[in-house]
C-alpha positions in Angstrom: 7.9 6.7 -22.8 6.7 5.4 -19.5 3.2 5.8 -18.2 4.5 7.7 -15.2 7.1 9.9 -16.8 7.6 13.1 -14.9 5.7 11.9 -11.9 6.9 11.7 -8.3 5.7 8.9 -6.0 6.1 7.9 -2.4 5.6 4.2 -1.6 5.4 3.4 2.1 6.6 0.0 3.4 8.9 -0.2 0.4 12.0 -1.9 1.9 10.7 -5.3 0.8 7.7 -7.3 -0.4 4.8 -5.6 -2.1 6.1 -2.1 -1.4 9.4 -2.8 -3.1 7.5 -4.3 -6.1 5.4 -1.2 -6.5 8.4 1.1 -6.2 10.4 -0.7 -8.8 7.4 -0.9 -11.2 6.8 2.9 -10.8 10.5 3.6 -11.4 10.4 1.4 -14.5 7.5 3.5 -15.8 9.5 6.7 -15.4 8.5 7.9 -11.9 10.9 9.3 -9.4 10.3 7.3 -6.3 10.7 7.9 -2.5 10.8 4.6 -0.6 9.6 5.1 2.9 9.9 2.4 5.4 10.8 1.9 9.1 13.7 -0.2 7.8 16.2 1.0 5.3 15.2 0.8 1.7 18.8 1.3 0.5 19.0 -2.1 -1.2 15.8 -1.5 -3.3 16.9 2.1 -4.1 20.2 0.7 -5.4 18.4 -1.8 -7.6 16.2 1.0 -9.0 19.3 3.2 -9.7 21.2 0.3 -11.3 18.2 -0.2 -13.7 18.4 3.5 -14.7 15.7 4.8 -12.4 15.6 7.6 -9.8 14.9 6.9 -6.2 15.7 7.9 -2.6 15.5 6.1 0.7 13.4 8.0 3.2 13.3 6.1 6.5 9.8 6.7 8.0 7.7 5.4 10.9 4.2 6.0 9.4 2.6 5.8 12.8 4.3 9.1 13.7 2.9 12.4 12.5 6.2 14.3 12.4 7.8 11.4 10.5 5.1 11.5 7.8 5.4 15.2 7.4 9.2 14.9 7.0 8.7 12.0 4.5 6.8 14.4 2.2 9.1 17.3 2.8 12.2 15.3 1.9 10.5 13.9 -1.2 9.5 17.4 -2.5 13.0 18.7 -1.6 14.6 16.0 -3.7 12.2 15.9 -6.7 10.3 19.1 -6.6 6.7 17.9 -6.3 4.5 14.9 -5.2 2.0 13.2 -7.5 1.5 9.7 -6.1 1.2 8.1 -2.7 0.9 4.4 -2.1 0.0 3.7 1.6 1.4 0.2 1.5 3.1 0.1 5.0 1.2 -2.4 7.2 1.4 -5.1 9.8 0.2 -8.3 8.1 2.5 -11.3 8.0 3.1 -11.3 11.8 -0.4 -10.5 12.9 -1.3 -12.8 15.8 -3.9 -15.3 14.5 -6.1 -16.1 17.5 -9.8 -16.0 18.4 -11.5 -12.8 19.5 -11.1 -13.7 23.2 -7.4 -14.0 22.9 -6.6 -10.7 21.1 -4.9 -8.4 23.6 -5.3 -4.6 23.7 -1.6 -4.3 23.0 -2.0 -6.4 19.8 -5.0 -4.5 18.7 -3.3 -1.2 19.1 -0.1 -2.4 17.5 -1.9 -3.3 14.3 -4.1 -0.2 14.3 -1.2 2.2 14.8 0.4 1.2 11.5 -2.6 0.0 9.4 -5.1 2.7 10.3 -3.1 5.6 11.8 -0.2 5.1 9.4 -2.6 5.3 6.4 -4.3 8.4 7.8 -1.0 10.2 8.6 0.5 9.4 5.3 -2.5 10.9 3.5 -2.6 13.9 5.8 1.0 14.7 5.0 0.7 14.1 1.2 -2.6 15.8 0.3 -1.4 19.4 0.8 1.6 18.8 -1.5 -0.6 17.4 -4.2 -3.2 20.1 -3.8 -0.6 22.7 -4.7 -0.5 21.2 -8.2 -4.3 20.5 -8.3 -3.4 16.9 -9.1 -2.6 13.7 -7.2 -3.2 10.0 -6.9 -3.5 8.3 -3.5 -3.6 4.5 -3.6 -4.5 2.8 -0.3 -4.1 -0.9 0.3 -6.8 -2.9 2.0 -7.4 -6.7 1.8 -9.7 -9.1 0.1 -10.4 -10.5 3.6 -12.6 -7.5 4.3 -15.1 -8.9 1.8 -14.8 -12.5 2.9 -15.8 -12.5 6.6 -12.9 -14.6 7.8 -11.9 -15.5 11.4 -8.9 -15.3 13.7 -7.6 -12.0 12.5 -10.2 -9.5 13.7 -7.6 -6.8 14.5 -6.2 -7.0 11.0 -9.6 -7.2 9.3 -10.9 -4.2 11.3 -7.9 -2.2 10.3 -8.3 -3.0 6.6 -12.0 -2.2 6.8 -11.0 1.2 8.2 -8.8 1.7 5.1 -11.9 1.3 2.9 -13.7 4.0 5.0 -10.7 6.3 4.7 -10.5 5.8 0.9 -14.2 6.7 0.3 -14.4 9.7 2.7 -11.0 11.1 1.6 -12.0 10.8 -2.0 -14.9 13.1 -1.4 -12.8 15.5 0.7 -9.8 16.0 -1.6 -11.5 15.5 -4.9 -12.0 19.3 -5.4 -8.2 19.6 -5.2 -7.8 17.2 -8.1 -6.7 14.3 -5.9 -8.0 10.8 -6.7 -8.1 8.2 -4.0 -8.6 4.6 -4.8 -7.8 1.3 -3.1 -6.3 -2.1 -4.0 -7.5 -5.1 -2.0 -5.1 -8.0 -2.6 -5.7 -11.6 -1.6 -3.1 -13.6 0.3 0.1 -12.6 -1.6 3.4 -14.5 -1.3 5.5 -11.6 -0.3 8.7 -12.1 1.7 7.0 -11.4 5.1 4.2 -13.9 4.3 6.6 -16.6 3.2 8.5 -16.2 6.5 5.3 -16.6 8.6 3.0 -18.9 6.7 4.4 -22.1 8.0 3.1 -21.1 11.5 -0.5 -20.6 10.3 -3.3 -23.2 11.0 -4.5 -23.2 7.4 -2.1 -24.5 4.7 -1.3 -22.2 1.7 -2.7 -24.8 -0.7 -6.2 -24.1 0.5 -6.0 -20.5 -0.6 -5.0 -21.4 -4.1 -7.7 -24.1 -4.3 -10.5 -21.6 -3.5 -9.6 -19.3 -6.4 -10.7 -19.3 -10.0 -7.0 -19.2 -10.9 -5.6 -22.0 -8.8 -2.2 -20.8 -8.0 -0.4 -18.6 -5.4 -0.8 -14.9 -5.8 2.5 -13.2 -6.3 3.5 -9.5 -5.8 3.8 -9.1 -9.6 0.0 -9.8 -9.9 -0.7 -6.4 -8.3 1.6 -4.3 -10.5 -0.8 -3.7 -13.4 -3.5 -2.2 -11.1 -1.0 -0.2 -9.1 0.3 1.4 -12.3 -3.2 2.0 -13.7 -4.4 3.8 -10.5 -1.2 6.0 -10.6 -1.4 6.8 -14.3 -3.6 9.3 -16.2 -5.6 6.3 -17.4 -7.6 6.4 -14.1 -8.0 10.2 -13.8 -11.8 9.9 -13.9 -12.0 7.3 -11.1 -12.0 7.9 -7.4 -13.4 6.3 -4.2 -13.2 2.8 -5.7 -11.7 -0.5 -4.6 -10.2 -3.1 -6.9 -10.1 -6.7 -5.4 -7.2 -8.7 -6.9 -7.2 -12.2 -5.5 -7.5 -14.6 -8.5 -11.2 -14.8 -8.2 -11.6 -16.0 -4.6 -13.8 -13.0 -3.7 -16.3 -11.5 -6.1 -18.3 -8.4 -5.2 
């Protein structure tokens, strides 16, 4: 038996990278998974089905209210219920890395639209479906950078700080409906989008590994254990919490 047998999950930003890793891990543990991404998740869905799991591709722009409502409606229509939401969709690898004075209003709004509004709208759409069953798990995704006080990505750090605020306030609000809300704050993780962009960054990747207790790159698979724990019954008495997973770079 899998830890998520009988559960239904939505993972946003699941066409590649961390979202695809979460979706495949949940399916392996027995969950039926809806993969929601602005891009098609058909390739990942096919991989899940080939491995014996159940999944659907639900193209979704999480910054759009109607799209998020449709995402939940399609998931419930396909699988009958909703138990788990992972708000993974985010702008991260292609965030413009510049000083405060060079961040444009357009860049600030672009990041906030997905990272903040997308998290809010996904939760807004999912919570009523979970409340019907008096049970649910919402897992938000922040960043270890929020605890670090780093530079040159203020628009990103502000957006991920907002995710922490959403996590805590939402946990209070939906707790009476049996919904748990917790957060994962990864360190710099070598996802596909990060690998495609990191060569343009001013700080070489080796410096991140050197600053950790475990001196190696962080990989998507390093986040799977926490993602399953927060989705499974093991964490049913836990809400409003944030787990930092970055190999020991940040300790709080």
